[in-house]
TISE-901397 format. One record per atom (N, C-alpha, C): residue in one letter; z, y, x. Coordinates in steps of 0.02 Angstrom, whole numbers, plus 50000, padded with zeros to 5 digits. Layout:
! residues N
AZYX/...
! end
This chain:
! residues 236
M500014992250047/M500124998250010/M499865007150049/S499485010350032/S499475014550068/S499725022750056/L500375024350097/L500975030850073/L500635037950085/L501115041950035/L500725047250052/L501635051450082/V502185049550027/V502515051450072/V503245043850078/E503455046350152/E504165040350155/E504645046150156/M505155042450141/M505975046350155/M506285038850185/N506615040050239/N506925035450286/N507595036150289/D507915034650266/D508945034350280/D508935041550281/V509005045550253/V508995051750219/V509745056350213/H510135057150224/H510575061350223/H510535069550230/T510855073050167/T510775079150151/T511825082150134/Y511885087250166/Y512535088750142/Y512305093950076/I512555100350051/I512615104750011/I513375107750033/Q513665112850083/Q514205113550111/Q514485109050132/S515265106550111/S515315101550124/S515245092350094/F514855093450051/F514775088549994/F514125084150029/H514415077150033/H513735072250054/H513605069649984/I513045075649997/I512645071449923/I512135064349914/L511645067049999/L511115060949994/L511605055450043/Q511505052250030/Q511915045450082/Q511365040650107/G510755042750129/G510515035250129/G509955034050108/V509435040150077/V509045037350023/V508595037550054/S508195032650047/S507545029550043/S506595027850001/L506355031350012/L505825030949949/L505075031549979/Q504685028949939/Q504115029049949/Q503565031549893/V503195035549912/V502535039849840/V502115035949880/P501815032349845/P501075028349853/P500575034949857/R499975034649867/R499295040149875/R498915040849805/K499185032549722/K499015036849690/K499335034149633/G499495035849574/G499795036549529/G500485041049512/A501025038149480/A501585044549479/A502305039049493/T502715041249514/T503365040449530/T503935041949536/V504405039049498/V504745043349470/V505695041949498/I506035047249511/I506645046849517/I507065046949461/L507405040649460/L507905041049392/L508425040149431/G509125041349369/G509715041549381/G510115047149359/R510715046849337/R511145048649305/R511285057449317/N511615061549270/N511525065949288/N512085066649353/G511935070349437/G512295072749484/G512405066849526/A511775061149509/A511495057249543/A511165056949597/G511075063149619/G510485066749673/G509875065649687/K509705065149612/K508845068749590/K508685073049647/T508865079549601/T508485084949631/T508475087349684/T509085083449727/T509145084449805/T508885084649844/T508565075049812/T508015072249844/T507575075149841/L507165079449768/L506645081949784/L506515090249851/R507045093249829/R507505098349876/R507285096449922/T507695091949950/T507545087950044/T506755085950076/F506485085950018/F505715081350019/F505335089950050/L505765094849986/L505055101749993/L505395107650028/G506155105150097/G506265107250150/G507055116850113/F506915114850040/F507275119150037/F508285116050054/Q508355110850076/Q508795108750098/Q508905102650167/T509165104550194/T508865101550270/T509335093950306/P509025091950300/P509495084350305/P509755084350364/T510275080250359/T510535077850428/T510425072950478/R510215071950423/R510005062650447/R509405059850434/G509015056250455/G508305054150433/G507675055050435/E507335052250417/E506655055650441/E506225054150368/I505885062850339/I505435063550308/I504715062450327/K504375061950302/K503555061850335/K503235060250245/F502465066750285/F502215068650210/F501455065350265/D500965062950235/D500375061150255/D500585059450352/E500935054850330/E501285050650397/E501315056650452/K501475065050453/K501895067150487/K502465070550454/I503155069150516/I503605071550507/I503655078350494/I504175080350418/I503905086750417/I504755087650401/N505275084650432/N506025085550438/N505945093050476/G506385097550432/G506545103550461/G506155109050470/L505485108450423/L505135113750431/L505185116650346/A504795125050351/A505185129850312/A504645125850257/P505125125950186/P504675125450097/P504055127850130/Y503895133950110/Y503095138450132/Y502565133450181/R502955131150239/R502355127650268/R502355119550238/I502705116750217/I502635110250179/I502005112650110/G502395114450086/G501875118450033/G501085118250050/S501205120650122/S500155125350118/S500135116750140/M500535112450158/M500065103150161/M499755103250117/G499795105950035/G499505102649962/G500025101449953/I500675104249936/I501175102149874/I501215106149834/G501175103649767/G501315109249710/G501955107349663/Y502335110749671/Y502985110649641/Y503175112649576/V503305110449504/V503625109949462/V504355109649458/P504765115449484/P505325117649465/P505585115149405/E506125112249372/E506795114649313/E506715118849277/D506625122749309/D506805130149287/D506145134849265/R505685128149292/R504975130249287/R504515135649306/G504885142249353/G504745145149422/G504295149349410/I504045151849335/I503655157649335/I503635161949312/F503265168349346/F503655175749328/F503395180649238/Y504245178749227/Y503955179349153/Y503885185749143/G503835191349164/G503715197449153/G502875199449164/L502445193349212/L501685193749212/L501315188449168/T500835193149174/T500525189849124/T500195181649132/V499925178949098/V499755170249103/V499095171449156/Q498625176149152/Q498115175949226/Q498495177649285/E499135184649268/E499395184949343/E499755182249367/N500005175949315/N500435170249371/N499965165349415/L499495164349369/L498775159049410/L498795163149478/K498345169049475/K498115170749529/K498755173849579/V499315173949563/V499865174649618/V500115166349643/A499835161149613/A500095152149603/A499355152549677/A498865155649660/A498085153549683/A498195153949781/R498015147149793/R498485148649882/R497945150349909/D497275145949872/D496455147849909/D496025154049875/G496705157449861/G496285166049829/G495905161249763/V495675168549744/V495635168349650/V494815163849643/Q494385167449692/Q493735163449680/Q494035155549668/E494595154449704/E494495144949717/E494785142549647/M495305148249630/M495525147849551/M495225147849475/E494615153149489/E494225150649469/E493805148249438/K493675143349495/K493265136249500/K493695131349453/R494395131349468/R494695125849430/R494945129049387/L494845134649338/L494865138049272/L494795131549216/G494145130449233/G493855123749182/G494325118849138/R494655116649240/R495065110549192/R495575111949188/V496035119649206/V496685120249166/V496535120549098/F496065123649055/F495775124948996/F495835119848960/E495635113348997/E495255108448956/E496045105148932/L496695107449009/L497055101048955/L497595107248926/F497595115248957/F497885116948897/F497665124348875/P497455123448825/P496865126848776/P497325132348743/D497935133048739/D498505136448744/D498375142648769/L498415139248829/L498375146248924/L497765149348889/K497285149048889/K496455150848874/K496475157948797/K496965154948763/K496885158548706/K497555165748738/A498045163948782/A498895167248782/A498405171948876/W497935171348867/W497645173048957/W498065180548961/K497925185448930/K498175192848929/K498925192848908/Q499385189348905/Q499935189448855/Q500395187248924/I501225190448914/I501745191548937/I502025183548962/A502185182148998/A502515174449008/A503045172748978/G503315178148973/G504145178648944/G504105177048873/T503435181148843/T503325178848752/T503255173148748/L503075168548789/L502595162348774/L503105158048748/S503005150148703/S503615146048690/S503745146348743/G504295140248763/G504485134248792/G503915130848813/G503685125048772/G503035120648801/G502595126948821/Q502525131948791/Q501835135648836/Q502055136048889/Q502625139448927/Q502975142048956/Q502945135349019/Q503025127449013/Q503065122549034/Q502245121349051/M501695122849017/M501125122949019/M500875125249079/L501195132149087/L500835137449136/L501235134649189/S501935134149198/S502185130449256/S501715125549300/L501385122249240/L501025115549243/L500035117149285/A500095123349279/A499255124949269/A499475129249323/R500215133149369/R500095134449428/R500005129449500/V500215123749461/V500165119349532/V499465116249538/L498935118749478/L498225115749465/L497705122149495/V497725126549495/V497415132649513/V497445135149603/S497665126549660/S497485128149711/S497605118649726/N497325119649801/N496915113049818/N497705107649828/N497885104849775/N498565102249811/N498565093249799/R498855092549864/R498485083249856/R499265081249846/L499825083849816/L500435080349778/L500675086349744/L500715082249667/L501425087249627/L502035085149625/V502395088849647/V503215086949633/V503395091349561/I503685088149508/I503825090249460/I504665087449441/D504925090549434/D505555090149406/D505955094049329/E505965085049290/E506155087649227/E505825091349185/P505215088749188/P504775090149149/P504785092049068/S505295087749029/S505725089148965/S505865091548946/S506575095448999/S506885097649006/S507155102348935/G507215102348878/G507445109248841/G506925108548787/L506365105548771/L505745105348729/L505825100948696/A505765103948605/A505525099948570/A505225092748577/P505395086648533/P505145079748546/P504335080248546/I504115085748497/I503215085048507/I503095087948549/V503225091548581/V503155097148647/V503305091848709/V503745090348702/V503835084048760/V503325076748761/E503235075548701/E502415069648711/E501855073348751/R501915078948717/R501085082848711/R501235084348825/V501775084148842/V501715085548913/V501765079348946/A502075074148918/A502105068048945/A501105066548945/E500695066348904/E500385064948886/E499915069248947/T500205075748961/T499615080349011/T499675075449082/I500545075149092/I500675072649158/I500275066749163/T500395061049113/T499765054749118/T499355057549151/E498815061849120/E498015062649123/E498085066849201/L498605069449216/L498285072649296/L498375066249359/K498875060049322/K499085057049385/K498325053849402/K497915053149343/K497285050449366/K496915054649412/D496895061249438/D496785062349495/D496965065249557/I497765065849556/I498205068149601/I498855062949572/P499095060449654/P499755057449638/P500285063049635/I500875057949596/I501365063149569/I502115059749573/L502645063749627/L503195061049618/L503515066749555/L504175064049538/L504225064349477/L504985063749452/V505755068649437/V506005067349415/V506195067749331/E506245063349297/E506465065849248/E507145060749187/Q507475063149174/Q508005061349150/Q508055057849084/N507425059349051/N507425053748966/N506725050048993/Y507155044648994/Y507015037149014/Y506145034248993/N506285036148888/N505625037348890/N505165038548888/V505165045648915/V504725050148932/V504275047549007/A504725044849066/A504775040649128/A504165035049103/S504605030149082/S504305023449067/S503465026149035/K503275028649003/K502715033548969/K502095031349021/I502705039649078/I502185042849131/I501965037149185/C502755033449218/C502465033849289/C502375025649295/D502185023849352/D501915017349384/D502555013049422/N502845018849480/N503115014549504/N504055018549510/Y504545016149522/Y505195020049503/Y505855017849564/F506115023449575/F506675021549623/F507365025049563/I508085020949568/I508415023949538/I508905025349607/I509285032849599/I509615034649635/I510495035149591/D511025031449631/D511385030949626/D512195035249665/Q512305039049632/Q512895042549703/Q512535043349776/G511845047549769/G511575046749837/G511005043349888/R511345037249842/R510885030749863/R510435027449808/C509855026849847/C509255022649824/C509495014349800/V509725013849728/V509915006149727/V509625000749682/H508725004049670/H508454999549641/H507795000849639/Q507244999749659/Q506665002449671/Q506134994749648/G505454999049602/G504894994249579/G504314996449539/K504294990349501/K503604994349442/K503984995249394/M503915001549363/M503835001149292/M503864998649262/T503574992049257/T503634990049187/T503854982249219/D504014981149263/D504724976449259/D505304982049276/L505544987649261/L506074989649228/L505994989049156/E505724988949108/E505644989149039/E506094982249028/K506014975549067/K506474971849047/K506964969749093/E507294975549130/E508094974649159/E508384978449122/T508714977949066/T508994979148994/T509754981349038/E510144974349097/E510644977849097/E510674981549167/L510384980949195/L509904986149255/L510004997249254/K509594994649158/K509365001849120/K510345005749102/K510574998649070/K511185002449040/K511815002449113/R511805001649172/R512065003849224/R511945009849255/Y511455009549260/Y511285016949287/Y511075020749275/L510665020349213/L510605023449178/L510745026549112/G511105023349095/G511325024549019/G511075022948962/V510315017748961/V509885016348910/V510275010448873/A510325011348816/A510825008448766/A510285000948774/V510554995448766/V510164990248749/V510114989648685/
! end
């Protein structure tokens, strides 16, 4: 299996708290991989450590076979990684158009070449092109957050809790969109909603108390009722 991301025995402290205590995981060059676990297990810290927002004290992190430990977030992002944070990371005082222009790492002309695909996935954004982002609905803001990573030539999408705070009908739409996106670009996802993750993802890693305690194919996890109950709180 060809790997795009490798994290090997990664330890991360936040102040005096030892949050990641030896996380090891891999992301293939195709499909969607999800990090699962209860609140406080270390899922988001794993993403932030990979992206350079937290510095590991031990372990090795590779992107496309290159060691990226200690690199600044902007340097890691410039390697072709698009990040969709849990708080969406949009500029609420700018229009939809301005948000996409700001996010276009390769310039406005390249952005415009990709707008057809963006509007195909998110027709609401075409209608709201000149609308201030802060006036969009929660679902539209999440769509804008996803669109911002599609206007650059990214090789990996990293998405943190895409269903957080959204109505069920919007969650379903977001899940469908991410499922469509993974056909073109690999995805590393954190998702608290197990049902959403099971629809989107091909591979999983379960983190508990800062360690990876289980991994495998998502289709196999469906059968592991006791495992899901123990680590994810999913009712049997």
